C-alpha positions in Angstrom: 10.8 -1.5 -18.9 12.1 -0.4 -15.5 10.4 3.0 -15.6 7.2 1.5 -16.9 6.9 -1.5 -14.5 8.6 -1.7 -11.3 8.1 -5.1 -9.9 7.9 -5.7 -6.2 8.7 -8.9 -4.2 6.5 -9.1 -1.1 7.5 -11.7 1.3 3.8 -12.1 2.4 0.3 -10.9 2.4 -0.5 -7.2 2.8 -1.1 -7.8 6.5 2.5 -7.1 7.4 2.6 -6.0 10.8 4.0 -2.6 9.8 6.9 -4.1 8.2 8.8 -2.5 5.4 8.5 -3.2 1.7 8.7 -1.5 -1.7 5.7 0.2 -2.9 4.9 0.9 -6.6 2.2 1.0 -9.1 1.9 -1.1 -12.2 -0.5 -0.5 -15.0 -1.0 -3.7 -17.1 -2.7 -3.9 -20.5 -5.8 -5.9 -19.9 -5.6 -9.2 -21.6 -8.5 -10.7 -23.4 -10.6 -12.5 -20.9 -10.8 -16.3 -21.3 -14.3 -16.5 -19.7 -16.0 -13.1 -19.3 -17.9 -12.8 -16.1 -21.6 -13.5 -16.9 -24.5 -11.2 -16.1 -25.8 -14.1 -14.0 -22.8 -14.2 -11.8 -22.9 -10.5 -11.3 -26.6 -10.6 -10.5 -25.9 -13.4 -8.0 -23.4 -11.3 -6.1 -25.8 -8.4 -6.2 -28.6 -10.6 -4.8 -26.3 -11.8 -2.0 -25.6 -8.3 -0.8 -29.3 -7.5 -1.0 -30.2 -10.5 1.2 -27.5 -9.5 3.8 -28.6 -5.9 3.9 -32.3 -6.8 4.3 -32.0 -9.7 6.6 -28.9 -9.7 8.6 -29.2 -9.0 12.3 -27.5 -5.7 12.3 -27.3 -3.1 9.5 -24.2 -3.5 7.3 -22.7 -0.8 5.1 -22.8 -1.5 1.3 -19.2 -0.5 0.9 -18.0 -2.8 3.7 -19.9 -5.7 2.1 -18.3 -5.0 -1.3 -14.9 -4.7 0.1 -15.2 -7.8 2.1 -16.4 -9.6 -1.1 -13.4 -8.3 -3.2 -11.1 -9.2 -0.3 -12.3 -12.7 0.0 -12.1 -13.2 -3.8 -8.5 -12.1 -4.0 -7.1 -13.6 -0.7 -8.4 -17.0 -1.7 -6.1 -16.9 -4.7 -2.8 -17.3 -2.8 -1.3 -16.2 0.6 0.3 -13.1 -1.1 -2.5 -11.4 -3.2 -4.7 -8.8 -1.3 -7.3 -6.1 -1.7 -6.0 -2.8 -0.4 -8.6 -0.5 0.9 -7.9 3.2 1.4 -6.4 2.8 4.8 -4.3 -0.1 3.8 -3.0 1.6 0.8 -2.0 4.6 2.9 -0.2 2.4 5.2 1.6 0.7 2.3 2.7 4.1 1.0 4.1 5.2 4.5 6.3 2.1 5.0 8.5 3.0 1.9 10.6 5.4 4.0 11.8 2.5 6.1 10.3 4.0 9.3 7.1 2.7 10.7 5.1 2.0 13.8 4.4 -1.6 15.0 6.2 -4.6 16.2 8.2 -5.2 13.0 7.4 -8.8 11.9 6.8 -10.3 8.6 4.0 -12.8 8.5 2.2 -15.0 6.0 -0.9 -17.0 6.2 -0.9 -20.8 7.1 -4.2 -22.5 6.9 -6.1 -19.6 8.4 -3.4 -18.9 11.0 -0.4 -16.4 11.0 3.1 -17.7 10.7 6.2 -15.6 11.3 8.5 -15.5 8.2 11.0 -13.4 10.2 11.3 -10.5 12.8 13.0 -7.5 11.4 16.3 -6.7 12.7 16.2 -4.5 15.8 12.5 -4.5 15.9 10.4 -5.0 19.0 9.4 -8.5 17.7 13.1 -9.4 17.4 14.0 -8.1 20.8 11.0 -10.0 22.4 12.3 -13.3 21.0 10.0 -14.2 18.1 11.5 -16.6 15.6 11.0 -17.6 12.0 8.1 -20.1 11.7 6.5 -19.3 15.0 2.8 -20.0 14.5 0.6 -17.4 16.1 -2.5 -18.9 17.8 -3.6 -16.0 20.1 -3.5 -12.1 20.0 -4.0 -10.7 23.6 -7.0 -12.9 24.9 -8.6 -13.7 21.4 -7.9 -17.0 19.5 -6.7 -16.5 15.9 -9.2 -19.3 15.0 -12.1 -17.0 16.1 -11.0 -14.0 14.0 -10.4 -13.6 10.2 -6.8 -13.0 9.2 -7.3 -9.3 8.7 -9.0 -8.9 12.2 -6.0 -10.6 13.8 -3.7 -8.4 12.0 -5.6 -5.3 12.8 -5.5 -6.5 16.5 -1.7 -6.7 16.4 -1.3 -3.1 14.9 -1.5 -0.2 17.2 0.0 3.1 18.5 3.6 3.4 19.7 4.0 2.7 23.4 1.1 0.4 23.6 1.4 -3.4 24.2 0.3 -6.5 22.4 0.6 -10.2 23.8 1.1 -12.9 21.2 0.9 -16.7 22.0 2.9 -18.8 19.7 3.4 -22.5 18.9 7.2 -23.2 18.3 8.7 -26.5 17.0 10.5 -28.5 19.7 8.6 -26.6 22.5 6.4 -28.6 24.7 3.9 -25.8 25.3 3.0 -22.4 23.7 5.2 -19.5 24.3 3.8 -16.0 25.4 5.4 -12.7 24.4 4.5 -9.3 25.6 5.7 -6.8 23.0 5.6 -3.0 23.1 4.8 -1.3 19.7 7.2 1.4 18.7 8.5 3.5 15.9 11.0 1.3 14.0 13.8 2.4 11.7 15.2 -0.2 9.6 18.9 -0.1 8.9 19.1 -2.1 5.6 23.0 -2.6 5.6 25.4 -3.3 8.5 29.0 -3.9 8.2 32.1 -4.9 10.2 35.5 -6.7 9.9 35.2 -10.2 11.3 39.1 -10.6 11.2 41.9 -8.9 9.3 41.1 -9.2 5.7 37.6 -10.6 6.0 34.5 -8.4 5.7 31.0 -9.1 6.7 28.0 -7.3 5.2 24.5 -7.9 6.8 21.5 -7.0 4.5 18.3 -7.0 6.5 16.1 -6.0 3.4 16.4 -4.9 -0.1 15.1 -1.4 0.1 16.6 2.1 -0.8 20.3 2.5 -2.0 21.5 -0.8 -0.8 23.7 -1.5 -3.8 25.5 1.7 -3.1 25.8 1.0 0.5 27.3 -2.4 -0.2 29.7 -0.9 -2.8 30.8 1.7 -0.2 31.3 -1.1 2.4 33.5 -3.2 0.0 35.6 -0.2 -0.7 36.0 0.4 3.0 37.0 -3.1 3.4 39.6 -2.9 0.8 41.0 0.3 2.5 41.0 -1.3 5.9 42.9 -4.5 4.7 45.5 -2.6 2.6 44.0 -3.6 -0.7 44.2 -7.3 0.4 40.6 -8.4 1.0 40.8 -12.0 1.7 37.1 -12.9 2.0 33.6 -11.6 2.2 30.3 -12.9 4.1 27.1 -11.7 2.8 24.6 -12.4 5.6 20.9 -12.8 4.2 19.5 -14.7 7.1 16.0 -13.4 8.1 16.0 -11.0 5.1 12.3 -11.1 4.0 13.0 -9.6 0.5 12.2 -6.2 -1.0 12.8 -4.7 -4.4 13.8 -6.9 -7.3 16.0 -4.3 -9.0 17.8 -3.6 -5.7 18.5 -7.5 -5.3 19.8 -7.7 -9.0 22.0 -4.6 -8.5 23.6 -6.2 -5.5 24.3 -9.4 -7.3 25.8 -7.4 -10.3 28.6 -6.2 -8.0 30.0 -9.7 -7.7 29.7 -10.9 -11.4 32.0 -10.6 -14.1 30.1 -10.2 -17.5 32.7 -12.5 -19.0 31.8 -15.3 -16.6 28.0 -15.1 -16.9 27.8 -16.1 -20.8 26.7 -19.6 -19.7 23.3 -18.3 -18.7 23.1 -15.3 -21.1 24.2 -12.9 -18.5 21.0 -13.5 -16.5 20.7 -12.6 -12.9 16.9 -13.3 -12.6 13.9 -13.4 -14.8 10.2 -13.6 -14.2 7.4 -15.2 -16.3 3.7 -14.6 -16.1 0.5 -15.0 -18.0 0.8 -11.5 -19.7 3.9 -10.1 -21.6 4.3 -7.2 -19.2 5.0 -9.5 -16.3 8.0 -11.1 -18.3 11.1 -9.2 -17.0 14.8 -10.0 -17.0 17.8 -8.5 -15.3 21.4 -9.0 -16.5 24.8 -8.6 -15.3 26.7 -5.5 -16.6 29.7 -4.5 -14.5 32.8 -6.1 -13.5 33.2 -8.0 -10.3 34.3 -5.6 -7.5 36.3 -8.3 -5.8 37.5 -10.7 -8.5 38.9 -13.9 -7.0 38.0 -13.0 -3.4 36.1 -15.9 -1.8 32.5 -15.3 -0.8 30.1 -17.0 1.6 26.3 -16.3 1.5 24.5 -17.2 4.7 20.7 -18.2 4.4 18.1 -19.7 6.6 14.4 -20.3 6.6 13.7 -16.5 7.0 15.5 -15.8 3.8 12.8 -15.0 1.3 12.0 -13.5 -2.1 14.7 -11.0 -3.1 17.2 -12.6 -0.8 16.7 -15.9 -2.7 17.3 -14.2 -5.9 20.7 -13.0 -4.6 21.7 -16.5 -3.1 20.3 -18.4 -6.2 22.2 -16.3 -8.8 25.5 -16.4 -7.0 25.1 -20.2 -6.5 24.3 -20.7 -10.1 27.5 -18.9 -11.3 29.5 -20.7 -8.4 30.6 -17.2 -7.3 29.8 -17.8 -3.6 29.4 -20.8 -1.3 25.8 -20.8 0.2 25.8 -21.8 3.7 23.2 -22.3 6.5 19.6 -23.8 6.0 17.1 -23.9 3.2 15.4 -20.6 2.5 11.8 -19.8 2.7 10.8 -20.6 -1.0 8.9 -17.5 -1.8 9.3 -17.1 -5.7 6.3 -15.1 -6.7 6.0 -11.6 -7.9 3.4 -9.2 -6.6 2.3 -6.0 -8.4 0.1 -3.2 -6.9 -2.6 -2.4 -9.4 -5.0 0.5 -8.9 -8.8 -0.3 -9.2 -10.0 3.2 -8.2 -9.1 6.4 -6.5 -8.5 4.9 -3.1 -8.1 1.1 -3.6 -5.9 -1.3 -5.3 -5.1 -5.1 -5.8 -1.8 -6.6 -4.7 -1.8 -9.4 -7.2 0.5 -12.2 -7.8 1.5 -11.6 -11.5 4.7 -13.9 -12.1 7.1 -16.4 -10.8 10.8 -15.6 -10.7 13.6 -18.0 -11.9 17.5 -18.1 -11.2 19.9 -17.8 -14.1 19.9 -21.6 -14.5 16.1 -21.7 -14.9 15.5 -23.0 -11.1 12.0 -22.0 -9.7 12.2 -21.0 -6.3 8.6 -21.1 -5.3 7.8 -23.4 -2.5 11.2 -25.0 -2.8 13.8 -22.5 -1.7 17.5 -22.4 -2.1 19.3 -25.4 -0.7 22.7 -24.5 0.7 26.0 -25.8 -0.6 26.9 -26.4 3.0 24.2 -27.0 5.6 25.2 -25.5 9.0 22.6 -25.6 11.8 22.0 -22.9 14.2 23.9 -24.2 17.2 24.6 -23.0 20.8 28.3 -24.0 21.3 29.1 -24.8 25.0 32.4 -24.0 26.8 33.6 -27.6 26.4 32.9 -27.5 22.6 34.7 -24.2 22.4 38.0 -25.7 23.4 38.1 -27.6 20.2 37.5 -24.7 17.8 40.2 -23.9 15.4 41.0 -20.6 13.8 42.7 -21.3 10.4 45.9 -19.6 9.3 49.0 -20.7 7.5 50.4 -22.7 10.4 47.3 -25.0 10.4 48.3 -26.6 6.9 50.4 -29.7 6.3 53.8 -28.9 4.9 53.7 -25.3 5.7 57.2 -23.4 5.5 58.6 -23.0 9.1 59.7 -19.6 10.3 63.3 -20.1 11.3 63.3 -16.8 13.2 65.0 -17.0 16.6 63.7 -13.7 17.7 61.9 -14.6 21.0 60.5 -11.2 21.3 58.7 -11.5 17.8 57.7 -15.1 18.7 56.1 -13.9 22.0 54.4 -11.0 20.0 53.0 -13.5 17.5 51.8 -16.0 20.1 50.0 -13.1 22.0 48.4 -12.1 18.8 47.3 -15.6 18.1 45.8 -15.9 21.5 43.8 -12.9 21.2 42.6 -13.9 17.7 41.6 -17.4 19.2 39.5 -15.5 21.9 37.8 -13.7 19.1 37.1 -16.8 17.2 35.5 -18.5 20.3 33.4 -15.4 21.2 32.1 -15.4 17.4 31.4 -19.1 17.6 29.4 -18.7 20.9 27.4 -15.7 19.7 26.9 -17.0 16.0 28.0 -20.5 15.2 26.8 -20.2 11.5 28.9 -17.0 11.0 31.9 -18.8 12.6 31.7 -21.5 10.2 31.4 -19.1 7.3 34.6 -17.3 8.6 36.3 -20.8 8.8 35.3 -21.7 5.3 36.6 -18.3 4.0 39.9 -18.6 5.6 40.3 -22.2 4.3 39.4 -21.0 0.7 42.0 -18.2 0.9 44.7 -20.4 2.2 44.2 -22.9 -0.5 44.3 -20.5 -3.3 
């Protein structure tokens, strides 16, 4: 099935502002039509085109009219379906490499406006300060309400080195915010890793594209090596991850599931259901857990969508990880690119996806096990932050050593560790809480 039909999980309409996503074609068997389009309806469309061509104030190309008609027909279905003309299809194809020109922001439509799902890590949009849920109301000097969605998107696109000014409405801000953003060539780094503390690994997944499963596998092996084979905990950060390939996300989940522990839900990682048989696909666990018994935390937020929700949902259903952060975006539909000619295609919503336990994510999202708001911690609050180790627990076994040199060395190391923890809390409070959770889980084992 994989070779015949590769399903893509788009986080929004085609009008990504040059963001990155998977590209593939799918050829579906045409199902029997419930209600065939009547000759009368076709004649009506033809008549409308004739009337426009003969009476409109300026001459309009027939192909333009037809493309607009198809586009309107498809975009009215849902925010993620779209008609792709020759140029858009070419743009879609070029983004597969993970390198593109633009401002790097994932968008969706919201009542005729453009809402930010998330800026891409390291992109001009992220550097400028755009945030998830920002509502774009103006592009340069033009109001969004005076343009079609496609016109607004075309206005945002442009050549590297050129600028675009976006005016946005943000929750809890008393007035609109203005961002001047320089378009540039953006290279997406899908996987970033580091050690948060001795024995505690951190993997940041910004998108499910390319060989992410192998990169995550390599990172875990490196963590094991650096921790002397004693990996104590792992944070998988999916915040502001807009999605990507279904099979890539399923492969990542498979790294952390033991097939023996997945029998409850028939080894499922994710499954999709649509109107036609070819849209029903399931992915199952195969391999052994790479880090059995090692506590895991998955971080999510409102910018976590689609494929990232698959990962969080599956690991939550099997109780393999604690999900922390805030509710995810709730994009649980599958889009497939279906050619309709030599130089055009439809990106059509063909199915919904479900977690192993049968939960539907569409418009609901993944609720975290532990809600952790995005907070800015001030200096006074930092004084009370704790780093968890053995000495923090009641009834711990005291060290009777009278070696003052060793005690001073331990105290010095602990102070340095405390500084590191305070720095982490200041820079990323949610990640700090994830680390504290992991240390607590490890100590309680």
